[in-house]
C-alpha positions in Angstrom: 0.9 10.3 32.9 -1.2 13.4 32.1 -4.9 13.6 31.9 -5.0 17.3 30.9 -6.3 17.9 27.4 -4.2 21.0 26.9 -1.1 18.8 27.5 -2.1 16.3 24.7 -0.7 16.4 21.2 -2.3 14.2 18.4 0.4 14.3 15.7 1.5 12.4 12.6 4.8 12.0 10.9 4.7 12.4 7.1 7.3 12.5 4.4 8.6 11.2 1.1 9.9 7.6 1.2 13.3 7.2 2.9 13.2 10.6 4.6 13.5 8.9 8.0 10.0 8.8 9.4 10.2 5.4 11.1 13.8 6.0 12.3 12.7 9.3 13.8 9.7 7.6 15.5 12.0 4.9 16.9 14.2 7.6 18.5 11.2 9.3 20.0 10.1 5.9 21.5 13.6 5.4 22.9 14.1 8.9 24.4 10.6 9.0 25.9 11.4 5.7 27.7 8.7 3.6 25.9 11.4 1.4 24.4 14.5 0.3 26.3 16.5 -0.3 23.1 16.7 1.3 19.6 14.8 -0.4 16.8 16.3 0.0 13.3 14.5 -0.1 10.0 17.4 -1.8 8.1 17.6 -4.6 10.7 13.8 -5.2 10.6 13.6 -4.4 14.3 11.6 -1.1 14.1 8.7 -1.2 16.6 6.3 0.7 14.3 7.1 -1.5 11.2 5.5 -4.6 12.8 4.2 -6.3 9.6 6.5 -9.0 8.2 6.4 -7.3 4.8 7.6 -4.0 6.3 10.4 -5.7 8.1 11.5 -7.6 5.0 11.4 -4.6 2.6 12.5 -1.9 5.0 9.4 0.3 4.2 6.3 1.4 6.1 3.1 0.0 4.6 0.5 0.7 7.2 0.2 3.6 9.6 1.0 2.7 13.2 -0.1 4.5 16.3 1.5 4.8 19.7 1.4 7.1 22.8 4.5 8.6 24.5 5.0 11.0 27.4 7.5 13.9 27.7 8.4 16.3 30.4 9.0 20.0 29.5 9.0 23.1 31.7 7.9 21.0 34.8 4.9 19.7 33.0 4.1 16.2 31.6 2.8 16.0 28.1 1.1 13.1 26.3 1.8 12.7 22.6 -0.4 10.4 20.5 1.8 9.7 17.5 1.0 8.1 14.1 3.9 7.0 11.8 2.6 7.0 8.2 4.0 5.4 5.0 6.0 7.4 2.5 5.4 5.3 -0.6 2.8 6.7 -2.9 1.0 3.4 -3.2 0.0 3.7 0.5 -1.1 7.3 0.4 -4.5 6.3 1.8 -2.8 5.8 5.2 -1.6 9.4 5.2 -5.0 10.7 4.0 -7.0 9.1 6.8 -4.4 9.9 9.5 -4.3 13.6 8.6 -8.1 13.7 8.7 -8.1 13.0 12.5 -4.8 14.6 13.6 -4.3 18.0 15.1 -0.7 18.6 13.9 2.1 17.0 11.9 5.9 16.7 11.6 6.9 17.0 7.9 10.3 15.4 7.5 12.6 16.3 4.6 15.9 14.7 3.7 18.7 17.2 3.9 20.1 15.9 0.6 16.9 15.1 -1.4 14.9 18.1 -0.1 11.3 18.5 -1.3 10.5 15.4 -3.4 7.3 14.4 -5.2 5.6 12.6 -2.3 6.7 15.5 0.0 4.5 17.7 -2.2 1.6 15.2 -2.0 1.6 14.9 1.8 2.0 18.7 2.2 -1.1 19.2 0.0 -3.0 16.6 2.0 -2.1 18.5 5.2 -3.2 21.8 3.5 -6.6 20.2 2.7 -7.3 19.3 6.3 -5.7 22.6 7.6 -3.2 20.6 9.7 -0.5 22.9 11.4 3.0 21.4 10.9 6.6 21.8 11.8 9.4 20.9 9.3 12.2 18.6 10.4 15.3 18.5 8.0 16.7 15.1 8.7 19.9 13.3 7.6 22.2 16.3 8.2 25.0 13.8 8.5 24.8 12.6 4.9 27.1 13.7 2.1 25.6 16.6 0.2 23.3 17.7 3.1 22.3 21.4 2.6 20.0 22.8 5.3 19.6 26.2 3.6 18.8 24.8 0.2 16.0 22.6 1.6 14.5 25.7 3.3 14.5 27.5 -0.1 12.8 24.4 -1.7 10.1 24.4 1.1 9.4 28.1 0.3 9.4 27.7 -3.5 7.9 24.2 -4.2 5.4 24.1 -1.3 4.5 27.8 -1.3 5.0 27.7 2.5 6.7 30.1 4.9 9.5 28.1 6.6 10.9 29.8 9.8 14.2 28.3 11.0 14.3 28.1 14.8 17.5 26.0 14.7 20.7 26.1 12.7 23.0 23.1 12.1 26.7 23.1 13.2 28.4 21.7 10.2 27.0 19.2 7.6 28.0 15.8 6.1 30.5 14.1 8.4 31.3 17.4 10.2 27.7 17.7 11.5 28.3 17.9 15.2 25.4 19.7 16.8 22.6 22.2 16.7 22.1 25.9 17.6 18.7 26.8 19.1 18.0 30.3 17.9 15.3 30.9 20.5 17.5 30.2 23.5 20.7 31.2 21.6 22.4 28.1 22.8 24.3 25.3 21.0 24.1 21.6 21.8 26.0 18.4 21.0 25.0 14.8 21.6 26.8 12.0 23.4 27.4 9.0 21.1 28.2 6.6 24.0 24.6 7.0 25.4 23.1 6.7 21.8 22.2 10.3 22.0 20.2 10.0 25.2 22.3 12.7 26.9 23.2 16.0 25.2 25.0 19.0 26.6 25.4 22.7 25.9 28.5 23.8 24.0 29.8 27.2 22.9 28.5 28.6 19.6 31.4 28.2 17.1 33.1 31.5 16.4 32.7 31.2 12.6 28.9 31.0 13.1 28.3 33.9 15.5 27.5 36.4 12.8 25.0 34.0 11.0 23.4 33.1 14.3 22.9 36.8 15.2 21.4 37.5 11.7 18.9 34.6 11.8 18.0 35.2 15.5 17.3 38.8 14.8 15.0 37.8 11.9 13.2 35.4 14.2 12.7 37.9 16.9 11.6 40.5 14.4 9.1 38.1 12.9 7.7 37.3 16.3 7.5 40.9 17.3 5.5 41.8 14.2 2.7 39.6 15.5 2.2 41.7 18.7 2.2 45.5 19.4 3.7 45.2 22.8 6.6 43.0 21.5 7.1 45.4 18.5 7.6 48.3 21.0 10.1 46.1 22.9 11.9 45.2 19.7 12.2 48.9 18.6 13.6 49.9 22.0 15.6 46.9 23.0 15.3 43.5 21.2 17.1 41.7 24.1 14.2 42.3 26.5 12.0 40.0 24.5 11.9 36.6 26.4 12.0 33.1 25.0 8.5 32.5 26.3 7.2 35.5 24.3 9.0 34.4 21.1 7.5 30.8 21.4 4.0 32.2 22.1 4.0 34.3 18.9 5.5 31.6 16.8 3.0 29.1 18.1 0.1 31.4 17.2 1.3 31.8 13.6 1.9 28.0 13.3 -1.6 27.2 14.5 -3.1 29.6 12.0 -1.1 27.8 9.3 0.9 30.9 8.3 4.3 29.5 9.1 6.1 26.2 9.6 8.9 26.3 12.2 12.0 24.4 10.9 14.3 22.2 13.0 17.1 19.9 12.0 19.0 16.8 13.0 20.2 13.3 12.1 17.9 10.8 13.6 20.0 7.7 12.6 23.0 9.3 14.3 20.8 10.2 17.4 21.2 13.9 17.1 18.4 16.5 17.5 15.4 14.3 18.3 14.9 15.6 21.8 14.7 19.2 20.5 12.2 18.0 17.9 10.0 16.7 20.7 10.3 20.0 22.5 9.2 21.8 19.2 6.1 19.4 19.0 5.1 20.5 22.5 5.9 24.2 21.9 4.4 24.7 18.4 1.8 22.0 17.6 -1.8 22.3 18.9 -3.6 20.5 21.7 -7.2 19.5 20.9 -8.3 22.7 22.7 -6.4 24.8 20.1 -8.3 23.3 17.2 -11.6 24.7 16.0 -14.7 22.7 17.1 -15.7 20.0 14.7 -18.9 20.6 12.7 -21.4 18.0 11.5 -25.0 17.5 10.2 -27.8 16.2 12.4 -29.2 13.4 10.1 -32.7 13.9 11.4 -33.0 17.7 11.3 -30.4 18.2 8.6 -29.1 21.2 10.5 -25.4 21.9 11.2 -24.3 21.1 14.8 -21.0 21.8 16.6 -19.0 19.6 19.0 -16.3 21.1 21.2 -13.4 19.0 22.7 -15.1 18.7 26.0 -15.7 15.4 27.9 -19.1 16.8 29.1 -20.5 17.2 25.6 -22.3 14.4 23.7 -20.0 11.6 22.5 -18.8 12.1 18.9 -16.0 10.1 17.2 -14.8 9.3 13.7 -13.6 5.8 12.7 -10.7 6.4 10.4 -9.2 2.9 10.0 -10.4 -0.7 10.1 -7.8 -3.5 10.6 -7.8 -7.2 11.3 -5.9 -8.4 14.3 -4.9 -12.1 14.4 -6.0 -12.4 18.1 -9.0 -10.1 18.6 -10.4 -9.9 15.0 -11.6 -6.7 13.4 -10.5 -3.5 15.2 -11.6 0.1 14.5 -9.2 3.1 15.1 -11.3 6.1 16.1 -10.6 9.7 17.1 -12.9 11.1 19.9 -13.9 14.8 19.2 -16.2 15.3 22.2 -17.7 13.5 25.2 -16.5 10.3 26.8 -17.2 6.6 26.4 -16.7 3.6 28.8 -15.7 0.2 27.6 -18.8 -1.8 26.7 -20.7 1.4 26.0 -23.3 1.7 23.2 -23.0 4.3 20.4 -25.0 5.1 17.3 -23.3 4.5 13.9 -24.7 7.5 11.9 -24.2 5.7 8.5 -26.3 2.6 9.3 -28.5 4.3 11.9 -27.9 1.3 14.1 -26.5 0.8 17.6 -23.0 -0.6 18.1 -21.7 -1.9 21.4 -17.9 -1.4 21.7 -17.1 -4.3 24.0 -13.5 -3.2 24.6 -11.6 0.0 24.1 -7.8 0.0 23.8 -4.8 2.2 23.3 -2.4 1.1 20.6 1.3 0.7 20.7 2.2 -0.4 17.1 0.4 -3.8 17.0 0.0 -4.2 20.8 -3.1 -3.2 22.7 -3.4 -1.8 26.2 -7.0 -2.0 27.6 -8.8 1.3 28.6 -11.7 1.6 31.0 -12.8 4.9 29.4 -11.8 7.2 26.5 -12.4 10.9 26.3 -12.4 13.9 23.9 -9.1 14.5 22.2 -7.9 10.9 22.4 -7.3 8.2 19.8 -8.3 4.7 20.6 -9.2 1.3 19.1 -12.5 -0.5 19.5 -13.1 -4.2 19.5 -16.4 -6.2 19.4 -18.4 -4.2 16.9 -20.7 -5.5 14.1 -20.6 -3.1 11.2 -18.2 -0.1 11.3 -16.4 1.1 8.1 -13.7 3.7 7.5 -15.2 7.2 7.7 -18.2 6.2 9.9 -19.3 8.7 12.6 -19.9 7.1 16.1 -22.1 9.3 18.3 -24.3 9.5 21.3 -27.7 7.8 20.8 -29.7 10.9 21.8 -27.5 13.4 19.9 -26.9 12.0 16.4 -24.4 13.8 14.1 -22.6 13.0 10.8 -19.1 14.3 10.4 -17.6 14.8 7.0 -16.3 11.5 5.6 -12.8 10.9 4.2 -12.1 11.1 0.5 -9.8 8.5 -1.2 -8.1 8.4 -4.6 -9.3 5.9 -7.2 -7.1 2.8 -8.0 -5.1 3.1 -11.2 -4.0 -0.5 -11.8 -5.7 -3.9 -11.8 -4.7 -7.5 -11.9 -6.7 -10.8 -12.3 -6.1 -13.5 -9.6 -7.4 -17.0 -8.9 -6.8 -19.5 -6.1 -4.5 -22.4 -7.0 -6.9 -24.9 -5.4 -10.7 -25.2 -5.8 -10.9 -25.5 -2.0 -9.7 -21.9 -1.6 -12.3 -20.2 -3.8 -14.6 -19.3 -0.9 -11.7 -18.5 1.4 -10.3 -16.1 -1.2 -13.6 -14.2 -1.5 -13.8 -13.7 2.3 -10.1 -12.7 2.6 -10.4 -10.1 -0.3 -13.5 -8.6 1.3 -11.6 -8.2 4.6 -8.7 -6.5 2.9 -11.0 -4.2 0.9 -12.7 -3.2 4.2 -9.3 -2.3 5.7 -8.1 -0.4 2.6 -10.5 2.0 0.8 -8.0 2.3 -2.2 -8.1 -1.5 -2.8 -11.2 -2.6 -4.8 -12.3 -6.1 -5.8 -14.7 -6.9 -8.7 -15.9 -9.9 -10.7 -15.4 -9.5 -14.4 -18.8 -10.4 -15.9 -17.3 -11.4 -19.3 -14.4 -13.7 -18.1 -15.6 -14.7 -14.7 -12.2 -13.7 -13.2 -11.7 -12.0 -9.9 -10.0 -8.7 -10.5 -8.2 -6.7 -7.8 -7.6 -2.9 -8.2 -4.9 -0.9 -6.4 -2.7 2.2 -6.4 0.4 0.5 -8.0 2.4 -2.7 -8.6 3.8 -2.6 -5.0 0.3 -2.2 -3.5 -1.0 -5.3 -5.3 2.2 -7.2 -4.6 1.7 -6.6 -0.8 -2.0 -7.7 -1.1 -1.1 -11.0 -2.7 1.7 -11.5 -0.2 -0.8 -10.9 2.7 -3.2 -13.5 1.2 -0.4 -16.0 1.4 0.9 -15.2 4.8 -2.2 -14.1 6.8 -4.9 -16.1 5.1 -2.8 -19.1 3.9 -4.1 -18.7 0.3 -1.8 -19.3 -2.7 -3.0 -17.4 -5.8 -2.1 -17.3 -9.5 -1.6 -13.8 -10.7 -2.2 -12.2 -14.1 -0.1 -9.4 -15.5 -0.9 -6.0 -13.9 -3.2 -3.9 -16.2 -3.9 -0.2 -16.4 -7.3 0.8 -14.8 -8.7 2.7 -17.8 -11.8 4.8 -17.6 -14.2 6.2 -20.2 -15.6 9.7 -20.8 -17.9 11.3 -23.3 -16.9 14.4 -25.3 -20.2 15.7 -26.8 -23.5 16.7 -25.2 -26.6 14.8 -26.4 -30.3 14.6 -25.5 -32.2 11.4 -25.3 -35.9 10.5 -24.7 -36.6 7.1 -23.1 -40.0 5.5 -22.5 -39.9 2.4 -20.5 -43.1 0.2 -20.6 -43.8 -3.3 -19.4 -47.2 -4.9 -19.1 -47.4 -8.4 -17.5 -51.1 -8.9 -16.8 -51.3 -7.2 -13.5 -49.7 -3.9 -12.4 -47.3 -2.8 -15.2 -44.2 -0.6 -15.3 -44.0 2.8 -16.8 -41.4 5.6 -16.8 -40.9 8.4 -19.3 -37.9 10.8 -19.1 -35.8 13.1 -21.2 -32.1 13.6 -20.2 -29.2 15.6 -21.5 -25.8 13.9 -21.1 -22.5 15.6 -21.5 -19.0 16.1 -20.0 -19.0 17.2 -16.3 -17.8 20.6 -15.2 -14.1 21.0 -14.5 -12.9 19.5 -11.2 -16.1 17.5 -10.7 -15.7 13.7 -10.3 -18.5 11.1 -10.7 -22.1 12.0 -11.5 -23.0 15.7 -11.7 -26.8 15.4 -11.6 -29.1 18.4 -12.3 -32.8 18.1 -11.8 -34.6 20.6 -14.1 -38.0 19.1 -13.8 -40.7 21.8 -13.3 -44.4 21.5 -12.6 -44.3 18.0 -11.1 -44.0 16.1 -14.5 -42.1 13.5 -12.5 -43.0 13.2 -8.8 -40.2 14.2 -6.4 -40.1 10.8 -4.7 -38.9 9.2 -8.0 -35.9 11.6 -8.5 -33.5 9.7 -6.1 -34.3 6.5 -8.0 -33.4 8.2 -11.3 -30.1 9.4 -9.8 -29.4 5.8 -8.5 -30.0 4.4 -12.0 -27.7 6.9 -13.6 -24.9 6.1 -11.1 -25.2 2.3 -11.7 -25.1 2.8 -15.5 -21.8 4.9 -15.1 -20.0 1.7 -14.1 -20.1 0.5 -17.7 -18.9 2.9 -20.4 -20.2 2.7 -24.0 -16.9 1.7 -25.7 -15.8 -1.4 -23.9 -17.3 -1.2 -20.4 -14.7 0.7 -18.4 -16.2 2.9 -15.6 -17.0 6.5 -16.6 -14.9 9.1 -14.7 -17.3 12.1 -14.7 -20.5 12.9 -16.5 -23.1 15.7 -16.3 -26.7 14.6 -16.6 -29.6 17.1 -16.7 -33.1 15.7 -16.2 -35.2 17.9 -18.5 -38.6 16.4 -18.8 -40.7 13.3 -18.4 -44.1 11.9 -17.4 -45.5 9.2 -15.2 -48.5 6.8 -14.9 -50.6 7.1 -11.7 -50.8 3.3 -11.3 -47.8 1.7 -13.2 -45.1 4.1 -12.3 -42.8 3.5 -9.3 -39.3 4.2 -8.2 -37.9 1.0 -9.7 -39.4 1.8 -13.2 -37.7 5.2 -13.2 -34.4 3.7 -12.0 -34.4 1.1 -14.8 -35.5 3.8 -17.4 -32.6 6.1 -16.2 -30.1 3.3 -16.7 -31.3 2.5 -20.2 -31.5 6.2 -21.2 -28.0 6.9 -20.0 -26.6 3.9 -22.0 -28.4 5.0 -25.2 -27.3 8.7 -24.8 -23.7 7.6 -24.1 -23.6 5.6 -27.3 -24.8 8.7 -29.3 -22.2 11.0 -27.7 -18.6 10.6 -28.8 -16.7 8.6 -26.1 -13.0 8.2 -25.4 -10.9 6.0 -23.3 -9.0 7.7 -20.4 -5.6 6.5 -19.1 -3.8 7.4 -15.8 -0.9 9.8 -16.3 1.9 9.6 -13.7 4.3 12.2 -12.4 7.8 10.8 -12.4 11.1 11.8 -10.8 14.3 10.0 -11.8 17.6 10.7 -9.9 20.5 9.6 -12.1 24.3 10.2 -12.6 24.8 12.9 -15.3 26.3 10.4 -17.8 23.0 8.6 -18.3 20.9 11.7 -18.9 20.7 11.3 -22.7 19.7 7.6 -22.7 17.0 8.1 -20.0 15.4 11.2 -21.6 15.3 9.3 -24.9 13.7 6.3 -23.3 11.1 8.5 -21.5 10.2 10.0 -24.9 9.8 6.6 -26.5 7.3 5.8 -23.6 5.1 8.8 -24.6 6.5 10.7 -21.7 7.3 14.4 -21.4 10.4 15.8 -19.5 9.3 19.0 -17.8 12.2 19.9 -15.5 15.9 18.9 -15.0 17.7 19.9 -11.8 21.3 19.3 -10.7 21.7 17.7 -7.3 25.2 16.9 -5.9 26.8 15.0 -8.8 23.3 13.7 -10.0 20.6 15.0 -12.3 16.9 14.9 -11.3 14.5 14.5 -14.2 10.9 15.3 -13.7 7.9 15.0 -16.0 4.8 13.1 -16.8 4.3 9.7 -18.5 1.4 7.3 -19.1 1.2 4.5 -16.5 0.7 1.9 -19.3 4.2 2.6 -20.5 5.9 2.2 -17.1 5.3 -1.5 -16.2 8.6 -3.1 -15.3 10.4 0.2 -15.7 12.6 -0.5 -12.7 14.4 -3.3 -14.5 15.0 -1.1 -17.6 16.3 1.7 -15.4 18.7 -0.7 -13.7 20.1 -2.0 -17.0 20.4 1.6 -18.5 22.2 3.0 -15.5 24.0 -0.1 -14.1 21.7 0.2 -11.1 22.8 3.7 -10.2 19.5 5.5 -10.8 16.3 5.6 -8.8 12.7 6.4 -9.8 9.5 7.5 -8.2 6.0 7.5 -9.8 2.9 9.3 -8.5 -0.6 9.6 -10.0 -1.3 13.0 -11.5 -4.5 12.8 -13.5 -6.6 10.9 -16.2 -6.2 12.0 -19.8 -7.7 10.8 -23.1 -5.6 8.2 -24.9 -4.4 9.0 -28.5 -6.5 7.2 -31.1 -3.8 4.6 -32.0 -3.4 3.7 -28.3 -7.2 3.4 -27.9 -7.3 1.1 -30.9 -4.5 -1.1 -29.3 -6.5 -1.3 -26.0 -9.7 -2.3 -27.8 -7.8 -4.9 -29.9 -6.3 -6.5 -26.8 -9.7 -6.7 -25.1 -12.0 -7.6 -28.1 -9.6 -8.9 -30.7 -10.9 -6.3 -33.2 -11.4 -2.5 -33.4 -15.0 -1.5 -33.7 -16.1 1.3 -36.0 -16.8 4.2 -33.6 
């Protein structure tokens, strides 16, 4: 085992659903000696898919962490590995994992190529500036095309893929891999389940292609370095493997390229070379820029380096519930060190937390640690109040790191316990699940008294209700899934509100003038602008006004859907030296916002989804016609090995139960994928339908 930070890799595996993430992870566990036998997703025996729901459905739902060790060039390396889900409903797991990882493996199916969720996870990695290598998997499948996928990575992801391997054959004739850096070919032994592999001669019909791609690779590496460029001009053969790797590594860490490797994880081919590529091209904690944060007391920016001697700083990126030890918090340590039982400061609550035990995770099993240091990922047990995105830091050196942003839920469903005895149990269970998953929200409908759960899709809510039954032993009745509509205002209006209350003693007084209108492009939530001059409203009341506005945004003027984004300018106002206080201005702001929103023209917004349907050609006409009837727009049609791929956008409201329709239209031969794109205003007739369903009438608006 290694204790060297430069020999540590914190990486994640990310991809579209069914690209082979968990299968690849299982091979890594097997070849690194962590597992003594291969686990398979289709058998429900994959180590990293430990949840019952994952084993039954053959999909990954929650990200799982593990640690493996690998020897390369006479050195031992430690790889902290996180396997993330591919289904769009569980994109929160990818988001929070990428926030704390140093590098990633992006897996692409050699047949499917770059699919919608591939684009989503690639953008998430771009957002957090995570260096990544690309692994083109399933080279053994019919229709596999290594070079076509590389073109797609370049065109669809706007990336620079650099092949460092070439496949020998494809489909059933995929027999091995050529390493362009070492200029050697390898094949894998099937008897040992791919544990052993050996060098073979480069096939004669590939010598020319290998020479062409290798020359491009060496030339690209040489362009990065003047000394190498001189060598390349005089004699390219004098450039060593070590020099090529060093230059490719530098470009990868800067995010300018993505080295591309290939293989067939299910057939046990290519995984060892993938692990070598992780070591060679993905960063150690030392290679990453230091983390920046804000000191909550001085409000000045501070920097933390990946050094065990610096003050302790960590970010909690996931909360889970373990049946044996209770609530556990996954955290990444950026600087310093902490012993089990140590005390840290939670920067969000400004309170001390004692982490009674610290552990290393292997899927759902924990291995106790005496101490954890910078660059490591661990799990804490025995805390009081830690949430996703909290910064844990040294008591004497407080710091707040940037939190993690999560998408808003787009679908909701009413639930109720089947027995009265379970009412309180259900409330506790839902709060625990909401704490674990920031994209899962729970609210009580004030009009109907129903408990409404909100999530990212039908599958997401299905898994939640299944977990209530299995983990918490609560049976629930479910309503039909509903779209999570929002409201927005179209016009800009000004409103003057005077709030007065006199009750005999100290009264309440607040006077303010606000301008309410649509928020600027790309801004979500409340865009608050304080234009008060000359102290007409004291500074100490301004935060209360903002708080009142935010609270009022949760109920829109049409029917009470939350408001997506609004710009509010505080223009003028006045106060009373005795009767005015923060609460008065908070209440006045809420009343003013509601009145202004009623004056401004409001619309209902609905979630619009990106879709991708893969179908045999003969069903094209029926499917495109059906999408049009659902208010959808077909934007692109692409041919893919006997199939057609239809892409476009469609309102979520029209897609409930679409899987059943798709099966009947195509005799079960087509597949579909939905992913949230944006919110858009509903057409007037649809808005009227929504209002009629909710109120039983359409108001004159």
